[in-house]
PLY file of the C-alpha trace (Angstrom):
ply
format ascii 1.0
element vertex 240
property float x
property float y
property float z
element edge 239
property int vertex1
property int vertex2
end_header
23.25 26.79 -51.00
24.59 26.63 -47.48
27.76 25.07 -46.21
27.61 22.80 -43.15
28.87 25.64 -40.99
26.29 28.12 -42.27
23.19 26.05 -42.91
20.45 27.64 -40.72
18.77 25.37 -38.19
15.30 26.33 -39.46
15.89 25.70 -43.16
15.27 22.47 -45.01
17.13 23.66 -48.13
20.44 21.80 -47.79
20.86 20.28 -51.19
24.43 18.97 -51.34
25.19 15.50 -49.90
27.49 17.06 -47.34
24.80 19.54 -46.30
22.16 16.85 -46.11
24.38 14.67 -43.91
24.92 17.61 -41.60
21.19 18.30 -41.38
20.37 14.64 -40.75
22.96 14.44 -37.98
21.55 17.59 -36.41
18.03 16.16 -36.52
19.23 12.85 -35.05
20.97 14.69 -32.22
17.79 16.60 -31.44
15.67 13.46 -31.41
18.07 11.80 -28.98
18.07 14.62 -26.43
15.61 15.80 -23.82
15.45 18.89 -21.68
16.69 18.51 -18.12
17.02 20.86 -15.13
20.31 22.46 -14.21
22.92 19.71 -13.50
23.40 20.93 -9.93
19.65 20.84 -9.30
19.35 17.44 -10.93
22.01 15.93 -8.70
24.27 15.08 -11.62
27.90 14.93 -10.58
30.48 17.14 -12.24
32.27 14.08 -13.58
29.15 13.04 -15.47
28.00 16.46 -16.64
30.08 16.46 -19.83
28.64 13.07 -20.83
25.02 13.42 -19.75
24.44 17.05 -20.66
24.73 19.32 -23.70
23.90 22.63 -22.09
20.63 21.58 -20.51
20.08 18.56 -22.72
20.39 14.92 -21.69
21.90 12.33 -24.00
19.74 9.22 -23.75
20.98 6.81 -21.09
21.13 3.11 -21.76
20.38 0.27 -19.38
23.48 -1.89 -19.02
22.56 -4.54 -16.44
19.80 -5.96 -14.26
21.19 -7.52 -11.08
19.08 -9.43 -8.57
19.54 -9.94 -4.83
17.72 -12.03 -2.24
17.93 -11.37 1.51
18.51 -14.87 2.95
17.03 -14.20 6.38
13.76 -12.63 5.22
13.28 -13.71 1.62
12.96 -10.13 0.38
13.88 -9.68 -3.29
15.61 -6.64 -4.81
16.75 -5.72 -8.29
19.39 -3.15 -9.28
19.09 -1.60 -12.74
22.37 -0.04 -13.90
22.96 2.48 -16.70
25.92 3.63 -18.76
25.83 6.99 -16.96
26.49 5.54 -13.52
22.95 6.23 -12.30
21.23 3.13 -10.95
17.81 2.33 -9.58
16.65 -0.10 -6.91
13.35 -1.94 -6.86
11.72 -4.51 -4.60
9.33 -7.33 -5.41
6.35 -7.71 -3.12
6.45 -11.51 -3.35
8.66 -13.04 -0.67
10.52 -16.36 -0.72
10.17 -16.80 -4.46
13.47 -15.15 -5.31
14.75 -17.88 -7.61
11.61 -17.78 -9.73
11.51 -13.96 -9.86
15.20 -13.78 -10.78
14.63 -16.25 -13.62
11.78 -14.16 -15.02
13.97 -11.05 -14.93
16.76 -12.98 -16.64
14.34 -14.04 -19.37
13.31 -10.51 -20.34
16.68 -8.83 -19.67
17.76 -9.01 -23.37
14.71 -6.91 -24.27
15.46 -4.32 -21.57
19.25 -3.96 -21.67
20.26 -1.25 -24.12
16.96 0.60 -23.73
16.35 4.10 -22.37
15.31 3.78 -18.68
13.16 6.91 -19.02
10.68 4.94 -21.15
9.05 3.42 -18.09
5.62 2.75 -19.60
7.04 1.26 -22.79
9.39 -1.02 -20.88
6.56 -2.13 -18.60
4.66 -3.30 -21.67
7.76 -5.00 -23.07
8.31 -6.94 -19.84
4.70 -7.81 -19.11
3.57 -8.67 -22.64
6.83 -10.07 -23.96
5.86 -13.73 -23.75
3.26 -15.74 -25.62
1.48 -16.86 -22.46
0.20 -14.36 -19.88
2.27 -14.14 -16.72
1.09 -14.82 -13.20
2.02 -13.45 -9.81
5.73 -14.26 -10.20
6.02 -12.33 -13.46
4.03 -9.44 -12.00
6.43 -9.29 -9.05
9.43 -9.30 -11.40
8.00 -6.56 -13.61
7.04 -4.46 -10.59
10.53 -4.67 -9.11
12.17 -3.50 -12.34
9.51 -0.82 -12.85
10.22 0.64 -9.40
13.93 0.70 -10.22
13.26 2.55 -13.50
11.29 5.23 -11.68
14.13 5.47 -9.16
16.54 6.15 -12.03
14.27 8.82 -13.48
13.90 10.55 -10.12
17.66 10.56 -9.53
18.39 11.86 -13.03
15.87 14.69 -12.67
16.82 15.44 -9.07
13.30 15.04 -7.66
11.53 12.49 -5.46
9.58 9.94 -7.47
6.30 11.16 -5.96
6.81 14.44 -7.83
6.77 12.47 -11.08
3.53 10.76 -10.08
1.46 13.85 -9.37
3.03 15.19 -6.17
2.65 14.13 -2.57
-0.78 13.95 -0.97
0.24 13.93 2.70
3.14 14.96 4.92
3.15 11.88 7.15
2.00 8.28 7.11
0.97 5.96 9.93
3.37 3.09 10.65
2.94 -0.11 12.60
5.11 -3.00 13.86
4.50 -6.63 13.00
3.72 -8.99 15.86
5.17 -12.42 15.18
3.23 -14.33 17.85
-0.05 -15.80 16.62
-0.40 -19.27 18.14
-0.56 -18.32 21.83
-3.15 -15.63 22.54
-1.64 -14.67 25.91
1.77 -13.99 24.35
0.10 -12.17 21.47
-1.69 -9.85 23.89
1.51 -9.26 25.88
3.42 -8.33 22.73
0.67 -5.97 21.57
0.54 -4.33 24.99
4.32 -3.85 24.92
4.13 -2.14 21.53
1.34 0.07 22.80
3.47 1.13 25.77
6.25 2.00 23.30
3.90 4.47 21.62
2.58 2.48 18.68
-1.08 3.07 17.78
-1.43 0.17 15.37
-0.10 -3.39 15.21
-0.32 -6.18 12.67
-0.23 -9.94 13.05
-1.15 -13.00 11.05
-4.33 -14.70 12.20
-3.02 -18.18 11.49
0.09 -20.06 10.48
-0.12 -20.93 6.76
1.51 -24.30 7.56
-1.11 -25.13 10.22
-3.60 -27.74 8.94
-6.38 -25.82 10.69
-5.98 -22.97 8.21
-7.81 -25.18 5.73
-10.78 -25.39 8.10
-12.28 -21.92 7.49
-14.76 -21.91 10.36
-12.10 -22.95 12.89
-9.58 -20.42 11.54
-12.15 -17.61 11.64
-13.12 -18.42 15.24
-9.46 -18.38 16.24
-9.03 -14.97 14.60
-12.07 -13.59 16.41
-10.66 -14.77 19.73
-7.33 -13.06 18.98
-8.88 -9.71 18.06
-11.23 -9.81 21.05
-8.38 -10.47 23.49
-6.18 -7.71 22.04
-9.02 -5.18 22.08
-9.87 -5.98 25.69
-6.23 -5.47 26.71
-5.30 -2.50 24.52
-8.61 -0.79 23.74
-10.03 0.27 20.39
0 1
1 2
2 3
3 4
4 5
5 6
6 7
7 8
8 9
9 10
10 11
11 12
12 13
13 14
14 15
15 16
16 17
17 18
18 19
19 20
20 21
21 22
22 23
23 24
24 25
25 26
26 27
27 28
28 29
29 30
30 31
31 32
32 33
33 34
34 35
35 36
36 37
37 38
38 39
39 40
40 41
41 42
42 43
43 44
44 45
45 46
46 47
47 48
48 49
49 50
50 51
51 52
52 53
53 54
54 55
55 56
56 57
57 58
58 59
59 60
60 61
61 62
62 63
63 64
64 65
65 66
66 67
67 68
68 69
69 70
70 71
71 72
72 73
73 74
74 75
75 76
76 77
77 78
78 79
79 80
80 81
81 82
82 83
83 84
84 85
85 86
86 87
87 88
88 89
89 90
90 91
91 92
92 93
93 94
94 95
95 96
96 97
97 98
98 99
99 100
100 101
101 102
102 103
103 104
104 105
105 106
106 107
107 108
108 109
109 110
110 111
111 112
112 113
113 114
114 115
115 116
116 117
117 118
118 119
119 120
120 121
121 122
122 123
123 124
124 125
125 126
126 127
127 128
128 129
129 130
130 131
131 132
132 133
133 134
134 135
135 136
136 137
137 138
138 139
139 140
140 141
141 142
142 143
143 144
144 145
145 146
146 147
147 148
148 149
149 150
150 151
151 152
152 153
153 154
154 155
155 156
156 157
157 158
158 159
159 160
160 161
161 162
162 163
163 164
164 165
165 166
166 167
167 168
168 169
169 170
170 171
171 172
172 173
173 174
174 175
175 176
176 177
177 178
178 179
179 180
180 181
181 182
182 183
183 184
184 185
185 186
186 187
187 188
188 189
189 190
190 191
191 192
192 193
193 194
194 195
195 196
196 197
197 198
198 199
199 200
200 201
201 202
202 203
203 204
204 205
205 206
206 207
207 208
208 209
209 210
210 211
211 212
212 213
213 214
214 215
215 216
216 217
217 218
218 219
219 220
220 221
221 222
222 223
223 224
224 225
225 226
226 227
227 228
228 229
229 230
230 231
231 232
232 233
233 234
234 235
235 236
236 237
237 238
238 239
C-alpha cells in the first residue's frame, strides 16, 4: 500500500480512501491540463505564468464575458470575448448595420458560452449555431462567426502563433488590396475617382453598381445596363 506521497503515478493500486482521493485528484489535474509552448514563446506575461502554467502545462481558461460594440459611422460590428486569464479575443461580423440584432443573438447564447474553455472552438461553434429549436438565419450566422473569430484569436494569443498557423499555415506572402469607390450614380465622377486611384498606384478598385435604395434596382434589365455602362467607361479610361 502506498501513501499519498509515495503512490507511483503509473500504478492503479491505491486502496485506502486517502490514496484513492489523491489518485483521483491527480487524474483530474491531468485531464484539465494541456501542453503549451514555453511561456516566453507563447507570449504569456510573467504575471500570468504562475496561474496559466504548471511547468509547460496550461490550466483550462474560462470565458468570462462577451462584449459587443458597434461603430456608429460605418455600422461595423465587433465582439470581445474575455477570459479569466486576461487573454481576450476580438471578432467581427460581416453583416453591417444590423448590430442590435446581432448583439441580441450573442446575448441569447452567452449563458451557454460563458464559463466554457475558449480552446474548444468547434464545440462552441456547434453550441452557438445549434442551440435553438429553430435554425438561424444570416443574423445568427454573423453572430456566431464574430464569436468564432474571437475564440481563434484567443487560441492564437495563448499559443503565441498567428491564427493562420492553426489553420494549416499561410499559403501566400502577400495579398492584393483595393480601395472602395463610393461614387456610383454619376459615371463621370466614378471614372474620375477610379483614375485618381490608379494614379495613386492602385491596380484594382471596387464600387457598387447601384444604390440599394434606388427604385431602379428592382428593374433588373435597367440596373444591368447601368452597370455595363459603368464598367465600359472605367475600362476605357483606366484600361484592363
